[in-house]
C-alpha positions as CSV (number, residue, x, y, z in Angstrom):
1,M,-5.5,-5.2,-23.6
2,P,-7.1,-1.7,-23.5
3,Y,-10.5,-0.9,-24.9
4,A,-12.6,2.1,-25.9
5,V,-16.0,2.9,-27.3
6,F,-15.9,3.8,-31.0
7,E,-18.3,5.2,-33.5
8,E,-17.1,3.8,-36.8
9,S,-13.4,4.6,-36.7
10,E,-13.6,7.6,-34.2
11,R,-12.8,6.9,-30.6
12,L,-15.4,8.4,-28.3
13,T,-14.1,7.5,-24.9
14,R,-10.9,7.4,-22.9
15,V,-9.0,4.1,-22.9
16,F,-10.2,1.5,-20.4
17,A,-8.1,-1.3,-18.9
18,T,-10.7,-3.9,-19.7
19,E,-13.6,-4.5,-22.1
20,Q,-16.0,-4.7,-19.1
21,E,-15.0,-1.2,-18.0
22,A,-15.8,0.2,-21.4
23,W,-19.2,-1.6,-21.3
24,D,-19.8,-0.1,-17.9
25,A,-19.0,3.4,-19.1
26,A,-21.3,3.0,-22.1
27,E,-24.1,1.8,-19.9
28,S,-23.6,4.7,-17.5
29,A,-23.9,7.1,-20.5
30,G,-27.2,5.4,-21.6
31,L,-25.7,3.9,-24.8
32,V,-26.5,0.3,-24.0
33,E,-29.9,-1.2,-24.9
34,I,-31.4,-4.5,-24.0
35,G,-32.7,-6.7,-26.8
36,P,-35.9,-8.9,-26.7
37,D,-33.6,-11.8,-25.8
38,G,-32.2,-10.0,-22.8
39,R,-28.8,-9.5,-24.3
40,K,-27.2,-6.0,-24.0
41,F,-26.0,-4.2,-27.1
42,L,-24.7,-0.8,-28.0
43,E,-26.7,1.8,-30.0
44,D,-26.3,1.9,-33.8
45,H,-22.8,2.5,-35.1
46,L,-21.1,2.1,-31.7
47,K,-18.7,-0.6,-30.9
48,I,-16.3,-1.5,-28.1
49,K,-12.9,-2.3,-29.7
50,P,-9.4,-2.8,-28.6
51,C,-7.1,0.2,-29.0
52,A,-3.5,1.2,-28.5
53,A,-2.5,1.7,-24.9
54,D,-0.5,4.7,-25.8
55,C,-3.3,6.7,-27.6
56,Q,-4.0,10.2,-26.2
57,E,-6.4,10.7,-23.4
58,P,-9.2,13.3,-23.5
59,A,-8.3,16.7,-22.0
60,G,-11.2,16.7,-19.6
61,A,-10.0,15.0,-16.4
62,G,-12.6,12.7,-14.9
63,S,-14.5,12.3,-18.1
64,D,-15.0,9.0,-19.8
65,F,-16.2,10.5,-23.1
66,I,-14.4,12.8,-25.5
67,M,-16.7,15.7,-26.5
């Protein structure tokens, strides 16, 4: 199942093949924080959610995030 990073209902990233790939992209972009218990979480209002495999990709080739 494909995944992407969302802010509320807006998709912010390209579609990733796995949830882990979406987490990796968010972490590379500095959007992942580490809580006092050592668990990773996304910044406020961001979520990694499943999305349709056929949704449009961003125009910028090689970019993980839609600007």
